[in-house]
N, CA, C and O atoms as a GROMACS GRO file, in nm:
protein
  336
    1UNK      N    1  -7.875  -7.255  13.301
    1UNK     CA    2  -7.849  -7.163  13.411
    1UNK      C    3  -7.980  -7.136  13.483
    1UNK      O    4  -8.082  -7.107  13.420
    2UNK      N    5  -7.976  -7.144  13.615
    2UNK     CA    6  -8.096  -7.119  13.696
    2UNK      C    7  -8.124  -6.969  13.704
    2UNK      O    8  -8.031  -6.889  13.710
    3UNK      N    9  -8.251  -6.932  13.706
    3UNK     CA   10  -8.284  -6.790  13.726
    3UNK      C   11  -8.235  -6.745  13.863
    3UNK      O   12  -8.233  -6.824  13.958
    4UNK      N   13  -8.194  -6.619  13.873
    4UNK     CA   14  -8.143  -6.565  13.998
    4UNK      C   15  -8.231  -6.450  14.046
    4UNK      O   16  -8.287  -6.374  13.966
    5UNK      N   17  -8.242  -6.439  14.177
    5UNK     CA   18  -8.311  -6.324  14.236
    5UNK      C   19  -8.218  -6.203  14.227
    5UNK      O   20  -8.099  -6.217  14.199
    6UNK      N   21  -8.273  -6.085  14.250
    6UNK     CA   22  -8.192  -5.964  14.253
    6UNK      C   23  -8.084  -5.977  14.361
    6UNK      O   24  -7.969  -5.938  14.340
    7UNK      N   25  -8.121  -6.032  14.475
    7UNK     CA   26  -8.025  -6.054  14.584
    7UNK      C   27  -7.909  -6.141  14.536
    7UNK      O   28  -7.792  -6.108  14.558
    8UNK      N   29  -7.941  -6.253  14.470
    8UNK     CA   30  -7.837  -6.343  14.420
    8UNK      C   31  -7.745  -6.272  14.321
    8UNK      O   32  -7.623  -6.289  14.326
    9UNK      N   33  -7.803  -6.194  14.232
    9UNK     CA   34  -7.722  -6.122  14.132
    9UNK      C   35  -7.627  -6.024  14.199
    9UNK      O   36  -7.509  -6.019  14.165
   10UNK      N   37  -7.678  -5.946  14.294
   10UNK     CA   38  -7.593  -5.850  14.364
   10UNK      C   39  -7.485  -5.922  14.445
   10UNK      O   40  -7.368  -5.882  14.444
   11UNK      N   41  -7.524  -6.026  14.515
   11UNK     CA   42  -7.428  -6.103  14.594
   11UNK      C   43  -7.317  -6.157  14.504
   11UNK      O   44  -7.199  -6.138  14.533
   12UNK      N   45  -7.354  -6.224  14.398
   12UNK     CA   46  -7.256  -6.288  14.310
   12UNK      C   47  -7.162  -6.188  14.244
   12UNK      O   48  -7.047  -6.221  14.215
   13UNK      N   49  -7.208  -6.067  14.220
   13UNK     CA   50  -7.123  -5.964  14.161
   13UNK      C   51  -7.016  -5.915  14.259
   13UNK      O   52  -6.918  -5.853  14.217
   14UNK      N   53  -7.034  -5.943  14.387
   14UNK     CA   54  -6.942  -5.891  14.488
   14UNK      C   55  -6.860  -6.000  14.558
   14UNK      O   56  -6.787  -5.971  14.653
   15UNK      N   57  -6.871  -6.124  14.512
   15UNK     CA   58  -6.795  -6.233  14.574
   15UNK      C   59  -6.647  -6.217  14.542
   15UNK      O   60  -6.608  -6.203  14.426
   16UNK      N   61  -6.566  -6.221  14.646
   16UNK     CA   62  -6.421  -6.220  14.632
   16UNK      C   63  -6.368  -6.362  14.640
   16UNK      O   64  -6.279  -6.402  14.565
   17UNK      N   65  -6.424  -6.440  14.734
   17UNK     CA   66  -6.374  -6.575  14.757
   17UNK      C   67  -6.484  -6.659  14.822
   17UNK      O   68  -6.551  -6.614  14.915
   18UNK      N   69  -6.502  -6.781  14.773
   18UNK     CA   70  -6.591  -6.879  14.834
   18UNK      C   71  -6.505  -6.988  14.897
   18UNK      O   72  -6.426  -7.052  14.829
   19UNK      N   73  -6.522  -7.008  15.028
   19UNK     CA   74  -6.447  -7.112  15.098
   19UNK      C   75  -6.524  -7.243  15.091
   19UNK      O   76  -6.646  -7.244  15.075
   20UNK      N   77  -6.453  -7.354  15.103
   20UNK     CA   78  -6.516  -7.486  15.100
   20UNK      C   79  -6.612  -7.507  15.217
   20UNK      O   80  -6.701  -7.592  15.208
   21UNK      N   81  -6.594  -7.431  15.326
   21UNK     CA   82  -6.681  -7.449  15.443
   21UNK      C   83  -6.812  -7.369  15.431
   21UNK      O   84  -6.891  -7.367  15.525
   22UNK      N   85  -6.834  -7.305  15.316
   22UNK     CA   86  -6.957  -7.229  15.295
   22UNK      C   87  -6.945  -7.081  15.325
   22UNK      O   88  -7.039  -7.005  15.300
   23UNK      N   89  -6.831  -7.039  15.378
   23UNK     CA   90  -6.808  -6.898  15.407
   23UNK      C   91  -6.774  -6.824  15.278
   23UNK      O   92  -6.698  -6.875  15.195
   24UNK      N   93  -6.829  -6.705  15.263
   24UNK     CA   94  -6.801  -6.624  15.144
   24UNK      C   95  -6.748  -6.489  15.187
   24UNK      O   96  -6.804  -6.424  15.276
   25UNK      N   97  -6.641  -6.447  15.123
   25UNK     CA   98  -6.587  -6.313  15.143
   25UNK      C   99  -6.642  -6.227  15.030
   25UNK      O  100  -6.622  -6.258  14.913
   26UNK      N  101  -6.712  -6.118  15.066
   26UNK     CA  102  -6.767  -6.030  14.963
   26UNK      C  103  -6.706  -5.891  14.976
   26UNK      O  104  -6.663  -5.850  15.083
   27UNK      N  105  -6.703  -5.820  14.864
   27UNK     CA  106  -6.652  -5.684  14.861
   27UNK      C  107  -6.769  -5.588  14.876
   27UNK      O  108  -6.864  -5.592  14.798
   28UNK      N  109  -6.762  -5.502  14.976
   28UNK     CA  110  -6.866  -5.403  15.000
   28UNK      C  111  -6.819  -5.271  14.941
   28UNK      O  112  -6.716  -5.218  14.983
   29UNK      N  113  -6.893  -5.219  14.845
   29UNK     CA  114  -6.847  -5.098  14.777
   29UNK      C  115  -6.916  -4.971  14.825
   29UNK      O  116  -6.891  -4.863  14.771
   30UNK      N  117  -7.000  -4.982  14.925
   30UNK     CA  118  -7.064  -4.864  14.984
   30UNK      C  119  -7.082  -4.892  15.132
   30UNK      O  120  -7.128  -5.000  15.169
   31UNK      N  121  -7.047  -4.796  15.216
   31UNK     CA  122  -7.056  -4.814  15.360
   31UNK      C  123  -7.143  -4.702  15.416
   31UNK      O  124  -7.104  -4.586  15.414
   32UNK      N  125  -7.259  -4.739  15.465
   32UNK     CA  126  -7.350  -4.641  15.526
   32UNK      C  127  -7.327  -4.640  15.676
   32UNK      O  128  -7.326  -4.745  15.741
   33UNK      N  129  -7.307  -4.522  15.731
   33UNK     CA  130  -7.286  -4.509  15.875
   33UNK      C  131  -7.389  -4.412  15.932
   33UNK      O  132  -7.434  -4.319  15.865
   34UNK      N  133  -7.425  -4.435  16.058
   34UNK     CA  134  -7.518  -4.344  16.126
   34UNK      C  135  -7.468  -4.317  16.267
   34UNK      O  136  -7.368  -4.373  16.310
   35UNK      N  137  -7.538  -4.232  16.337
   35UNK     CA  138  -7.485  -4.177  16.461
   35UNK      C  139  -7.495  -4.268  16.583
   35UNK      O  140  -7.438  -4.235  16.687
   36UNK      N  141  -7.564  -4.380  16.576
   36UNK     CA  142  -7.585  -4.459  16.697
   36UNK      C  143  -7.476  -4.565  16.718
   36UNK      O  144  -7.412  -4.564  16.823
   37UNK      N  145  -7.454  -4.653  16.624
   37UNK     CA  146  -7.357  -4.762  16.645
   37UNK      C  147  -7.225  -4.742  16.572
   37UNK      O  148  -7.127  -4.810  16.604
   38UNK      N  149  -7.218  -4.652  16.478
   38UNK     CA  150  -7.094  -4.633  16.402
   38UNK      C  151  -6.978  -4.581  16.488
   38UNK      O  152  -6.865  -4.622  16.465
   39UNK      N  153  -7.002  -4.492  16.586
   39UNK     CA  154  -6.889  -4.445  16.667
   39UNK      C  155  -6.812  -4.559  16.735
   39UNK      O  156  -6.690  -4.553  16.746
   40UNK      N  157  -6.883  -4.662  16.781
   40UNK     CA  158  -6.816  -4.774  16.846
   40UNK      C  159  -6.727  -4.849  16.746
   40UNK      O  160  -6.618  -4.893  16.780
   41UNK      N  161  -6.775  -4.863  16.623
   41UNK     CA  162  -6.696  -4.932  16.521
   41UNK      C  163  -6.569  -4.853  16.489
   41UNK      O  164  -6.461  -4.912  16.477
   42UNK      N  165  -6.582  -4.722  16.476
   42UNK     CA  166  -6.465  -4.640  16.447
   42UNK      C  167  -6.368  -4.636  16.565
   42UNK      O  168  -6.247  -4.630  16.546
   43UNK      N  169  -6.422  -4.641  16.687
   43UNK     CA  170  -6.335  -4.647  16.804
   43UNK      C  171  -6.257  -4.778  16.805
   43UNK      O  172  -6.138  -4.781  16.839
   44UNK      N  173  -6.324  -4.888  16.768
   44UNK     CA  174  -6.255  -5.017  16.759
   44UNK      C  175  -6.141  -5.014  16.658
   44UNK      O  176  -6.034  -5.068  16.684
   45UNK      N  177  -6.165  -4.951  16.543
   45UNK     CA  178  -6.058  -4.937  16.444
   45UNK      C  179  -5.942  -4.855  16.502
   45UNK      O  180  -5.825  -4.890  16.486
   46UNK      N  181  -5.977  -4.746  16.569
   46UNK     CA  182  -5.875  -4.658  16.628
   46UNK      C  183  -5.791  -4.733  16.732
   46UNK      O  184  -5.668  -4.724  16.731
   47UNK      N  185  -5.858  -4.807  16.820
   47UNK     CA  186  -5.787  -4.882  16.924
   47UNK      C  187  -5.696  -4.990  16.864
   47UNK      O  188  -5.593  -5.024  16.922
   48UNK      N  189  -5.737  -5.043  16.749
   48UNK     CA  190  -5.656  -5.146  16.682
   48UNK      C  191  -5.547  -5.085  16.595
   48UNK      O  192  -5.469  -5.158  16.533
   49UNK      N  193  -5.543  -4.952  16.589
   49UNK     CA  194  -5.443  -4.886  16.506
   49UNK      C  195  -5.471  -4.898  16.357
   49UNK      O  196  -5.379  -4.896  16.276
   50UNK      N  197  -5.598  -4.911  16.322
   50UNK     CA  198  -5.636  -4.929  16.182
   50UNK      C  199  -5.714  -4.808  16.133
   50UNK      O  200  -5.774  -4.735  16.212
   51UNK      N  201  -5.712  -4.786  16.004
   51UNK     CA  202  -5.786  -4.678  15.940
   51UNK      C  203  -5.901  -4.738  15.859
   51UNK      O  204  -5.890  -4.850  15.810
   52UNK      N  205  -6.010  -4.664  15.845
   52UNK     CA  206  -6.115  -4.711  15.753
   52UNK      C  207  -6.059  -4.721  15.611
   52UNK      O  208  -5.976  -4.640  15.571
   53UNK      N  209  -6.104  -4.819  15.538
   53UNK     CA  210  -6.062  -4.840  15.400
   53UNK      C  211  -6.160  -4.770  15.307
   53UNK      O  212  -6.281  -4.776  15.329
   54UNK      N  213  -6.110  -4.705  15.206
   54UNK     CA  214  -6.190  -4.637  15.105
   54UNK      C  215  -6.289  -4.538  15.168
   54UNK      O  216  -6.411  -4.554  15.155
   55UNK      N  217  -6.237  -4.439  15.232
   55UNK     CA  218  -6.321  -4.338  15.298
   55UNK      C  219  -6.417  -4.271  15.200
   55UNK      O  220  -6.524  -4.225  15.240
   56UNK      N  221  -6.380  -4.266  15.073
   56UNK     CA  222  -6.467  -4.204  14.973
   56UNK      C  223  -6.593  -4.285  14.946
   56UNK      O  224  -6.686  -4.235  14.882
   57UNK      N  225  -6.598  -4.409  14.995
   57UNK     CA  226  -6.717  -4.492  14.973
   57UNK      C  227  -6.816  -4.482  15.089
   57UNK      O  228  -6.920  -4.547  15.086
   58UNK      N  229  -6.784  -4.402  15.190
   58UNK     CA  230  -6.870  -4.392  15.308
   58UNK      C  231  -6.970  -4.278  15.294
   58UNK      O  232  -6.938  -4.170  15.245
   59UNK      N  233  -7.090  -4.305  15.339
   59UNK     CA  234  -7.195  -4.204  15.344
   59UNK      C  235  -7.248  -4.202  15.487
   59UNK      O  236  -7.306  -4.301  15.534
   60UNK      N  237  -7.229  -4.091  15.556
   60UNK     CA  238  -7.274  -4.079  15.695
   60UNK      C  239  -7.398  -3.992  15.700
   60UNK      O  240  -7.401  -3.882  15.645
   61UNK      N  241  -7.500  -4.042  15.766
   61UNK     CA  242  -7.625  -3.967  15.779
   61UNK      C  243  -7.676  -3.975  15.923
   61UNK      O  244  -7.674  -4.082  15.983
   62UNK      N  245  -7.720  -3.862  15.978
   62UNK     CA  246  -7.790  -3.870  16.106
   62UNK      C  247  -7.925  -3.936  16.082
   62UNK      O  248  -7.995  -3.901  15.987
   63UNK      N  249  -7.960  -4.029  16.166
   63UNK     CA  250  -8.077  -4.110  16.138
   63UNK      C  251  -8.170  -4.122  16.258
   63UNK      O  252  -8.288  -4.090  16.248
   64UNK      N  253  -8.118  -4.169  16.369
   64UNK     CA  254  -8.203  -4.205  16.482
   64UNK      C  255  -8.236  -4.090  16.576
   64UNK      O  256  -8.339  -4.095  16.644
   65UNK      N  257  -8.154  -3.990  16.583
   65UNK     CA  258  -8.171  -3.885  16.683
   65UNK      C  259  -8.212  -3.751  16.625
   65UNK      O  260  -8.206  -3.649  16.695
   66UNK      N  261  -8.252  -3.747  16.501
   66UNK     CA  262  -8.291  -3.622  16.437
   66UNK      C  263  -8.433  -3.587  16.479
   66UNK      O  264  -8.524  -3.667  16.460
   67UNK      N  265  -8.454  -3.469  16.536
   67UNK     CA  266  -8.590  -3.428  16.574
   67UNK      C  267  -8.680  -3.416  16.451
   67UNK      O  268  -8.635  -3.380  16.343
   68UNK      N  269  -8.805  -3.446  16.470
   68UNK     CA  270  -8.901  -3.437  16.360
   68UNK      C  271  -8.989  -3.313  16.369
   68UNK      O  272  -9.078  -3.294  16.286
   69UNK      N  273  -8.964  -3.230  16.467
   69UNK     CA  274  -9.042  -3.107  16.481
   69UNK      C  275  -8.986  -3.000  16.389
   69UNK      O  276  -8.874  -3.011  16.339
   70UNK      N  277  -9.064  -2.895  16.368
   70UNK     CA  278  -9.022  -2.786  16.281
   70UNK      C  279  -8.897  -2.719  16.335
   70UNK      O  280  -8.803  -2.692  16.260
   71UNK      N  281  -8.895  -2.691  16.465
   71UNK     CA  282  -8.779  -2.626  16.526
   71UNK      C  283  -8.689  -2.734  16.584
   71UNK      O  284  -8.705  -2.775  16.699
   72UNK      N  285  -8.594  -2.779  16.505
   72UNK     CA  286  -8.506  -2.885  16.553
   72UNK      C  287  -8.368  -2.832  16.590
   72UNK      O  288  -8.271  -2.907  16.594
   73UNK      N  289  -8.362  -2.701  16.618
   73UNK     CA  290  -8.232  -2.641  16.650
   73UNK      C  291  -8.182  -2.682  16.788
   73UNK      O  292  -8.062  -2.674  16.816
   74UNK      N  293  -8.270  -2.726  16.873
   74UNK     CA  294  -8.231  -2.765  17.008
   74UNK      C  295  -8.267  -2.911  17.032
   74UNK      O  296  -8.384  -2.948  17.028
   75UNK      N  297  -8.167  -2.992  17.057
   75UNK     CA  298  -8.189  -3.133  17.091
   75UNK      C  299  -8.172  -3.144  17.242
   75UNK      O  300  -8.063  -3.120  17.294
   76UNK      N  301  -8.280  -3.181  17.311
   76UNK     CA  302  -8.279  -3.182  17.458
   76UNK      C  303  -8.185  -3.288  17.517
   76UNK      O  304  -8.110  -3.259  17.610
   77UNK      N  305  -8.190  -3.408  17.463
   77UNK     CA  306  -8.111  -3.517  17.520
   77UNK      C  307  -7.963  -3.497  17.490
   77UNK      O  308  -7.924  -3.487  17.373
   78UNK      N  309  -7.878  -3.492  17.594
   78UNK     CA  310  -7.735  -3.464  17.572
   78UNK      C  311  -7.663  -3.572  17.490
   78UNK      O  312  -7.573  -3.541  17.412
   79UNK      N  313  -7.703  -3.698  17.507
   79UNK     CA  314  -7.640  -3.806  17.430
   79UNK      C  315  -7.676  -3.793  17.282
   79UNK      O  316  -7.591  -3.806  17.195
   80UNK      N  317  -7.804  -3.767  17.256
   80UNK     CA  318  -7.847  -3.748  17.117
   80UNK      C  319  -7.778  -3.628  17.054
   80UNK      O  320  -7.735  -3.634  16.938
   81UNK      N  321  -7.767  -3.521  17.130
   81UNK     CA  322  -7.701  -3.400  17.079
   81UNK      C  323  -7.555  -3.429  17.043
   81UNK      O  324  -7.506  -3.384  16.940
   82UNK      N  325  -7.487  -3.505  17.129
   82UNK     CA  326  -7.347  -3.542  17.104
   82UNK      C  327  -7.336  -3.631  16.980
   82UNK      O  328  -7.244  -3.615  16.900
   83UNK      N  329  -7.429  -3.724  16.965
   83UNK     CA  330  -7.423  -3.815  16.851
   83UNK      C  331  -7.447  -3.744  16.719
   83UNK      O  332  -7.388  -3.780  16.617
   84UNK      N  333  -7.532  -3.644  16.720
   84UNK     CA  334  -7.559  -3.569  16.597
   84UNK      C  335  -7.440  -3.480  16.569
   84UNK      O  336  -7.440  -3.407  16.470
   0.00000   0.00000   0.00000
């Protein structure tokens, strides 16, 4: 057996199906979402009439628009404020 990298070990533990064309279907057991691009993904699900699968596996964190100053109670940019 060939030695495996950590990446290989994690990947192989999550393989659901390997296709002959080289495509692999993997199971994702944790879904991290943030305020910038996740809303578009959820809107796409909504428009398709679909629900997120395993909502308990999702972790949502504000990431890109969080102020780094001491007083972060006021976010000036209206888009950033809406996303947070």
